[in-house]
N, C-alpha and C positions, 0 to 999 in steps of 0.2 A: 286558272286559265293557263298559265304558263307552265311549260313543262321544263325539267331539268336539262340544261345545255342551251343551245342557240335558239332564240325565238324570234322571227321576222314579223315586224309590227308595221302595219299601214293603216292610214285612217283616211276617211272619204266622208264628205258632208252628205246628210240624208234631206232629202226634200220631199217629193211626192205629196205635196200640199199646194192648195191654191190660196192665195193671200193678196186681197185688195186687187182681184181680178187678174192676178198673175200666177200661173203655175211654176212651181219650182220643182226641179228634178235633182237627183243625186249628182254629185260632183264625181270625178274620177278619184282613185287613191292617190294619196300623196307618194312621195319617195319613201320607200321602206326604211325602217330602223331596227337594228339588231340588238335584242336584249338577252343576256346571257344568265339564265337562273342557276344559282350555285346549287350543288348536290346536297341533299340531306346527310347529315353525319350520322354515323352508326356508333351507338354506345358500346365499349368494350369493357367488360367486367373480369378480365383474366387476372389482373393484379388487385383484386378486390381484398385478398388476404393481408395486404399491406395497407389497406385503406384507400386505395387509389382507384379511380375510375378514369377512364380515357374515351376518346371519340376518334373517328377517322379524320385525318388532318387535310386541310384544304391547300392545295398548291396553285389555286387560281391566282392570276394577276389581280383579279378584283377582290380578293379576300381582304377584309378589315378586321373581324373579330368572331368570336363565337359568344353566344348568350346560352348560359346554362341556367335552367329553372329547375327547383325543387319545391314540390307542395306535398302537404300531407295527404294521408289517404282520404281525407274529407274535402281536400282542395284547397286548403289554407296555404297560402304562399310563405315559405320560411327562408328561401334564398334565390335570388336572381342577380346575375352579375354578367358584364361583358369581360371576357378574358382573352388573351392572345395565345396561351398555351392550350393544348388540347388534352390537359389532364387536370384533376382536382383530386386533392387528399380530403377525406371525409373525417378523419381522425384528429385533425389539428396537430400532426407531427412533423409538418413540412412548412416551410414559409408561404406558399401559396396553397392555403388549405382552409377548409370551413369546419369548425367543430359542430358537426350535426349531432343533435341529441339523439337519445334512444327513442325508437318509434318506427312506423310504417310511413313509407314515402313513394312518390312518383318523381322520376327524373327524365327531363328532355332537353336536348341541345339543338340550336340552330346555328347556322353559319351566316354571318353578316357581311354584306357587300360594300365597298367603299362608297362613299356619298359623291354625287355628281359624276357617276361612270355609267356605263351600259351594262352593269352588273346588278343583279337582283338577289335580295336575301333568299336563302333557302327556307323551306318548311322545316317545322320542328320534327325532330327524329321520333321515332316510335318510342312511347313511353316505357321505361324500365321500372318495375316495382323492386323496391328493396326494404330490408328490415335492418334497422341499426340496433346492435345489441348494447345493452348497459353492462356495467362490470361491478363485480362485489368489492369490498373493501378487503385488502390484504392485511393481515394482522399476526403478531405473534403472540401466543396463548401459553402460559406455563412453560415457557422456554422452547416452544416448538411452533413450526409453520405447517399447517396441515394443507394438502392439496384442496383447492376450491372444488365444488361438486358439479361434475358434468352431468347433462342430461340428454341422453340420445334422441328421446321423443320430441324434445324442444330444439334438437339439432345445434346443440352447442357442447364445447369442451374449452379448456383453458390451456394457455402456454404461459411460460414465465421468462423473463429476460433479466440475466444477472450481469452485473457490471464487469465480471472478469471473463464472460464468455460472449462471443459474438453472435452464436447461433442460439435460438431458443431452446428451452427444454420443456418437456411435457410434464414433470413431476418434480415439484419444488421440495417436497418431503424427501424423496430419495436423494436428491442432489444434496440437500442438507445433511442428511445422515451419512452418506457415502462419499462425497466428493469434497465438500468444504473441510479444510484442515483445521487442526487446533490453534485458536488463537485468531483465525483469519477475520477479516472485515470485509464486508462488500454490501451492495445495494440491490433491491429486487423489486420488479413490477410485474403484475399480471395483466393479462388481457383474453377477454372471451372470443372465441373464434368459432366459425360454424364447422360441423362435420361435413356438410355439403355445401358447397358455395351457392348453388342452385337447387331449390327444394320446393316443390308445389307451387311452381310459377314464380317464385319470389328469389331474389338474390340477397343473400345474408352478408352483411357488413361487419367485420370485427369491431369490438367496442374500442373506446379510448384506453389508455393505459390507467391502471389502477394508481392509488397512492403508492408512493416510492418508500420502501422500507430499508432502513439502514441497521444491519445486524452484525453481530460479532459472535463466533462460536468459542464458547468458554474453553480455555486451554486443558488438553489432556494432562493430568497431574504426573509427573515423573519425579525421580529423585528422592524416593522415600527412604528414610534412614530411621534406625532405631538404636537408642543409646539407654542403657540401664532400664529397658522396659517402655521408655517413652518413645512413640512414633512421632516423626517430623516430616511434614511434607507441605505442598502447597506455595512455594516460593514464587510461583508464576502468577499468583493472585495479588501481590503486595499492592498494586495500583488499579485493582478492579473493586467493583461493588455490584450488589443485587444478585447474589448468589449464596448457596450453602453447599456444605460437602455432605456426601452419603458414603458412609464406610461400609463396606460389604464383608463382613466377617463370618468366615464359614458359612456362607450364603444366609445370613442374618444381617438386616441393614440397621445401621446405627446413623441417626442424624447428628450429625457433629457441628452443626451450625457453621460459622466462619472461623472456628478454631483450626490451627495448622498444626495442633498436636493432639496425642491421644494417649492415656496411660494405660499400659497393658501389665504394669508391675505387679498388680495385685490379682490378675487373673489365676485361676487354677491351672495346675500342670497339665500340658497337653498340647497338641500341634493346632497351629492357627495359619489360616490363609486370608489375606487382606487384598481388597481391591478397592479403589476410591474413584468417585467422579464428582462433578460439580454441577449442579442445576441452578436455572434460574429462580429467584424468589421476587423479581421486580413486581411491584403492586400495580395492578391496572395495565398489564401488558396490552399493547393495542398499535395504534398506528403513528403516535408521535415519536419521531426519532429523527436524528441528523447524523451527519459524518462523524461529528465531534462526540456525540452521545447515541452510539447504536445500542439496539436492544439486545440483550443476551439470548443465545441459543444454547440449549443444555449440551454439555460434554458428553455425547453417547459413548464416547470411548472411556472405559476405565483402564486404570494403569494394569501394566502386567502384574500378576499375581505376586505379592510379597508374603513370604511365608516365615514363620518363626516357631519354634518349639519352646514352650515354658518347662524348665527342668524339673524334676520332682525333688522336693527337699531330702537331705540325707536323713537316713534312719539309723537306729541302733547306735546311739551316741552313748560312749562308754569311756571308763579309764581302765587300762591294763597295766598291772604292776609288773616291772621286770623281774622283781626278786621272787614273787610268788608265782608268776607266770599264770595269773588267774584274772577274771574279769570281775570287777565289783562296780556298784553303783556310784554315781557321783555324790549322791547324798550320804553315803556311808564313808567314803574315802575323803571327801573335803569337809572335814569338820573344823579343821584348824590348819589353815593354808600355811602359816608360818612353820609348824611342825612338819607339814606334808612335804614342803619345798626343801627341808633339810634333811630330812630322813629317808623320803621314798623316792625311788626313781620310777617314773611311769610314762605313759603316753596317753592323750585322748585320741579315741579312735571313732570311726563311723563308717557305715558302708558306702562303697563307691556308687557314684550316680552316673549313668550311661551318658555319654557326650559332654561331661563337664570337662572344663579345661584347666580349672583350678577350684580351690575351696576357700572362703573367707570365715575366719572365726570372729564372732563379735561377743565382746564380754560386757555384761550389764546393759547399759543404755547405749553402747556403741561408741563410746568415748575411747575404747582401746579395741583395735582390730589386727587381726594377724592373718596373712594370706599364704597359702602353701599349696604346692603341687600334689601333694600327697594325700592319702586318707587318714591320716594321723599327724599328731602334733606332740612332740616331746615336752614334758612339763619340767625337766631337769633345769633348765637354764632360764625359765619364765619366773619373774617374781610378781605374784598378783597380790601379795598380801599388803603392799604399800597403799594400793588404791582399794582393795576391796576386803574389808574386814569381816563382813557378814555375807559372804558369798554362799548362795543356795544353788542347788541343782539345777532350778528352773530360770537361773538368770544367765545361763550359757547357751548360747543359740550358734547355730553353724549355718552359713548361707553359702550358697553355691554362686559362683559367677561365670 
């Protein structure tokens, strides 16, 4: 009966009846009384992407509070409360909020007047239909985080919040691959949100935040060194666990486990190019993590190429006599080292090897070694007879360094 705004109310007594022989007629109206009906609030969904709904604020002197009511699509009451603010967060992300579960709902709000005043409560607002999204679990699998799958037909996509970034990002996979630097730690949550806020007569409410993931990107390996054919690397991993190294050797992959060395000394002569990265091998990659124990993310960045060349072994090993100026085989000439050293002057010679900086001669089991910058070695001042009495030609090796 009351309209929004000022309503003048007067009352009169109604007679028009005969009782006990007396006719009773209507009285006059009493003095009027003014009742002010508060205006109906209008629900505003402009900030729904932050999980917030609001409604028009009442500035009336008779304002006391608002009643907000949320029911399921079948009419079951899930939330009703009197509040003084004209906002409510539906994602449980603020102090004054309600953690609305996933589902379809109707929302209405009314304005309440002060008691014992000439103000009167408003009617409930026009109901607003909403759908609250649920969210998928965010996880790490095999050292990677994949983007959660969007669905345009179902009107949703995902955004991600990263601890070091104030603004949301739309692809966590790209962010992990391209932005997170070597060795960096951070935390990540996901949220499902609508492509269109208002779609087919329904307002869509973003989901709550997903579980929080704590992650660490495995460091990019640096400072590769090689000593005597042994490759050394991985000092960055001394305090880490849950990883293994992959060595890319001339585009062929070698699983080197957690070893921080690799022996190339027995490889064939040739040119080699090496890159190394680390990947996660944590068992049961999933949602359990914290700031002290983050989950590993693969190091997508390999080292800069480390190249080396295994030199060819020297060939044409021989002895040349100064006196005869002829070449003879070791087996022919070294039959009696004592006689040879005392009577023959000569040199051990071999063909040069490209890029060699020096040569090492190893006698027998390597207990005696001689290094030279030349491709020959004079035997005149070398006494081998004291240590090698049965020296054969196949017991002399030359190694390049």
